[in-house]
C-alpha positions as CSV (number, residue, x, y, z in Angstrom):
1,M,0.3,0.1,-0.4
2,K,1.6,3.3,-1.3
3,L,1.1,6.0,1.5
4,A,2.5,10.1,1.2
5,I,3.4,12.1,3.9
6,C,2.8,15.9,2.7
7,D,4.5,18.9,5.2
8,D,6.6,21.7,5.1
9,E,7.6,21.6,8.5
10,Q,10.3,18.5,8.9
11,K,9.7,18.1,12.5
12,D,6.0,17.7,12.3
13,L,6.7,14.9,9.1
14,Q,8.5,12.8,11.0
15,H,6.6,12.5,13.8
16,L,4.7,11.7,11.9
17,K,6.4,8.7,9.6
18,N,7.7,7.8,12.7
19,L,4.3,6.9,14.1
20,I,3.3,5.1,10.7
21,L,6.5,2.9,11.1
22,D,5.4,1.9,14.6
23,Y,1.6,1.6,13.4
24,D,3.4,-0.9,10.0
25,A,5.3,-3.2,12.3
26,K,4.7,-6.1,9.0
27,R,6.3,-2.6,6.6
28,T,3.0,-3.5,4.5
29,F,3.7,0.6,3.7
30,N,5.3,1.9,1.1
31,I,6.2,5.3,2.9
32,Y,6.5,8.4,0.7
33,E,7.7,11.8,1.9
34,Y,6.9,15.5,0.6
35,S,8.3,18.8,1.4
36,N,5.9,20.8,-0.8
37,A,2.6,20.0,-2.5
38,D,3.4,20.4,-5.8
39,D,6.8,17.6,-6.0
40,F,3.2,15.5,-4.2
41,L,1.1,16.5,-6.7
42,R,3.4,16.1,-9.2
43,D,4.2,12.1,-8.3
44,C,-0.1,11.4,-7.9
45,N,-0.4,10.7,-11.1
46,D,2.9,8.1,-11.2
47,I,2.7,6.8,-8.1
48,G,-0.5,6.3,-7.5
49,F,-1.2,6.9,-4.1
50,D,-4.2,5.2,-1.7
51,I,-3.9,6.5,1.1
52,A,-2.7,10.6,1.6
53,F,-1.5,13.3,4.9
54,L,-1.9,16.7,4.1
55,D,-1.2,19.6,5.9
56,I,-3.2,22.1,5.4
57,E,-1.0,25.6,5.6
58,M,1.8,25.2,3.6
59,K,4.1,27.2,1.2
60,G,2.7,27.9,-2.4
61,T,0.0,25.0,-3.3
62,N,-1.4,24.2,0.6
63,G,-3.2,21.3,1.3
64,Y,-6.5,22.3,0.7
65,E,-5.5,23.3,-2.4
66,A,-4.2,19.9,-3.8
67,A,-7.1,18.4,-2.5
68,K,-9.5,20.2,-4.0
69,L,-6.9,19.7,-7.2
70,L,-7.2,16.1,-6.8
71,S,-10.9,15.6,-5.8
72,I,-11.7,15.7,-9.9
73,H,-9.0,12.5,-10.5
74,E,-10.6,9.2,-11.1
75,K,-7.6,7.1,-8.7
76,R,-7.5,10.2,-6.1
77,P,-6.1,8.8,-3.1
78,L,-7.5,8.4,0.7
79,M,-6.9,11.7,1.9
80,F,-6.4,13.2,5.4
81,F,-5.7,16.6,7.0
82,V,-3.4,17.0,9.5
83,T,-3.4,20.7,10.7
84,N,-2.9,23.5,13.9
85,T,-5.9,24.7,12.8
86,L,-9.8,24.1,12.0
87,K,-10.3,27.2,9.3
88,Y,-10.9,24.7,6.8
89,S,-13.0,22.7,7.9
90,I,-16.2,23.6,6.2
91,Q,-14.4,24.3,2.2
92,G,-13.0,20.7,3.4
93,Y,-15.8,19.2,3.4
94,G,-16.0,15.9,1.1
95,L,-12.3,16.8,-0.3
96,V,-10.6,14.8,2.9
97,Y,-11.5,11.9,4.8
98,R,-10.3,13.1,8.3
99,Y,-8.8,15.5,10.1
100,L,-6.3,15.4,12.5
101,T,-5.1,17.6,14.6
102,K,-1.5,18.1,15.1
103,P,0.6,17.3,18.0
104,L,-0.9,12.9,16.8
105,S,-1.0,10.5,19.6
106,F,-0.6,7.0,18.1
107,K,-3.7,5.8,19.5
108,L,-5.2,8.8,17.5
109,L,-2.5,7.5,14.6
110,T,-4.2,4.1,15.0
111,E,-7.7,4.6,14.6
112,A,-7.2,6.6,11.4
113,L,-5.3,3.7,9.8
114,D,-7.1,1.1,10.8
115,S,-10.7,3.0,9.1
116,A,-9.1,3.8,5.8
117,V,-7.3,0.8,5.7
118,R,-10.5,-0.8,5.7
119,E,-12.0,1.3,3.5
120,V,-9.2,0.9,0.8
121,N,-9.6,-2.4,0.7
122,V,-13.5,-2.2,-0.3
123,N,-12.1,-0.9,-3.2
124,R,-9.4,-3.1,-4.2
125,Y,-9.0,-6.8,-5.4
126,T,-6.4,-9.0,-4.5
127,F,-5.3,-11.9,-6.9
128,T,-2.6,-14.3,-7.9
129,V,-1.5,-15.5,-10.9
130,D,1.8,-17.6,-11.4
131,D,3.0,-17.2,-7.7
132,K,3.1,-13.0,-8.5
133,R,0.3,-11.6,-6.0
134,H,-1.8,-8.2,-7.7
135,V,-4.3,-5.8,-6.4
136,I,-6.1,-3.5,-8.6
137,G,-8.9,-0.6,-7.8
138,I,-12.5,-2.5,-8.1
139,N,-13.4,0.3,-10.8
140,D,-11.2,-1.1,-12.9
141,I,-12.3,-4.1,-13.4
142,Y,-15.0,-4.6,-16.2
143,Y,-16.3,-8.3,-15.8
144,F,-14.9,-12.0,-15.1
145,E,-15.3,-15.0,-17.3
146,I,-15.3,-18.8,-17.2
147,Y,-13.0,-19.7,-20.8
148,N,-11.5,-23.4,-20.8
149,H,-12.3,-23.8,-17.4
150,T,-10.0,-20.8,-16.6
151,T,-12.0,-17.8,-14.7
152,V,-10.3,-14.8,-16.9
153,L,-10.4,-11.1,-15.6
154,H,-11.3,-8.5,-17.9
155,T,-9.8,-4.9,-16.7
156,M,-8.9,-1.9,-18.5
157,D,-5.5,-2.5,-19.0
158,Q,-5.3,-6.5,-19.4
159,T,-6.7,-10.1,-18.6
160,F,-5.4,-12.3,-16.3
161,S,-5.9,-15.9,-16.5
162,M,-6.0,-17.3,-13.0
163,R,-7.4,-20.5,-10.8
164,A,-10.8,-19.4,-8.8
165,T,-14.2,-20.3,-9.3
166,L,-16.5,-16.8,-10.0
167,K,-17.9,-18.3,-6.4
168,E,-14.8,-17.5,-4.9
169,V,-14.4,-14.4,-6.6
170,M,-17.9,-13.2,-5.4
171,S,-16.7,-13.9,-2.4
172,Q,-13.8,-11.4,-2.6
173,L,-15.7,-8.1,-4.1
174,P,-17.4,-5.7,-2.2
175,R,-21.4,-7.2,-2.1
176,G,-23.8,-4.5,-4.2
177,Y,-21.6,-3.4,-6.9
178,F,-21.0,-6.9,-9.4
179,G,-23.8,-9.6,-10.1
180,M,-23.6,-12.5,-12.8
181,P,-26.5,-12.6,-15.3
182,H,-24.9,-16.1,-17.0
183,Q,-22.8,-18.6,-14.4
184,S,-20.5,-17.8,-16.2
185,Y,-19.6,-14.1,-16.0
186,V,-19.5,-11.5,-12.9
187,V,-20.0,-7.8,-14.6
188,N,-19.0,-4.9,-13.3
189,F,-22.8,-3.1,-12.4
190,S,-20.6,-0.3,-12.9
191,H,-19.7,-0.5,-16.5
192,V,-22.9,-1.5,-18.4
193,N,-24.9,0.5,-20.0
194,T,-27.4,-1.5,-20.9
195,S,-29.1,-4.0,-19.6
196,S,-31.9,-6.9,-21.3
197,A,-32.4,-10.0,-22.2
198,A,-30.4,-10.2,-25.7
199,G,-27.5,-9.6,-23.3
200,V,-25.4,-6.8,-21.1
201,S,-23.5,-4.2,-23.2
202,M,-20.3,-3.5,-21.2
203,T,-18.5,0.2,-21.3
204,N,-15.8,-1.6,-23.5
205,G,-17.9,-3.2,-26.6
206,A,-18.4,-6.2,-25.1
207,V,-21.5,-8.1,-25.3
208,I,-22.2,-10.2,-21.9
209,P,-24.6,-13.0,-22.0
210,V,-27.8,-13.8,-20.0
211,S,-29.3,-16.6,-18.9
212,R,-33.4,-16.5,-18.5
213,R,-33.0,-18.5,-15.0
214,K,-30.7,-15.4,-13.8
215,F,-32.0,-12.4,-15.8
216,H,-34.8,-11.2,-13.0
217,D,-32.3,-11.5,-10.2
218,F,-29.1,-9.7,-11.7
219,S,-31.7,-6.9,-12.8
220,C,-32.8,-6.8,-9.4
221,S,-29.6,-6.5,-8.1
222,L,-28.7,-3.7,-11.0
223,Q,-31.0,-1.6,-10.3
224,M,-30.9,-1.6,-6.3
225,Y,-27.4,-0.6,-7.0
226,L,-28.5,2.6,-9.8
227,G,-30.6,3.0,-6.3
228,R,-27.7,3.8,-3.9
């Protein structure tokens, strides 16, 4: 999991980093440090941070301005404001996951990171192919299909063949975001263009077959998703 800390006060940045290292005993985080928001923003697209801690009051582009710029990005990190002041609390509503006040305690950071990690993992799918672990965003998934007795995952970037049943796949995906129009397919509702008894049209151009037996339940699940 990729985690960024952005703070122009070196003492505060190091304090937060030390707390994160104490929390992350198994070293599951890759931590990136930034003393200004411009460098952080420059790396956001290339690195793809999962979680970011932003100081609000920094020289140049401040944390609030950086969070606002990232708010339009589909793959923006889950963001925290770490601050001495709450004067941006109204403007920042909806931009960041939570406000944390300085000086941070280990207890407060633990509660924040426990919640953040759960939130990030809900939006990711983890699988193994040829003994290599892959982690992709849920929104990057188009659909899964059974092909030649193998489960094939179709994503925005590539396809993967894996040893897993569709039942096992469904158990790892967030409930209510995927459905089975056919016993050989699992589709991501967010990428459905149209759905009818004739087939499910996906945003990547694929048309997924629909079985008569599953059409009703699939349609109901899709309507529930659209009504969220």
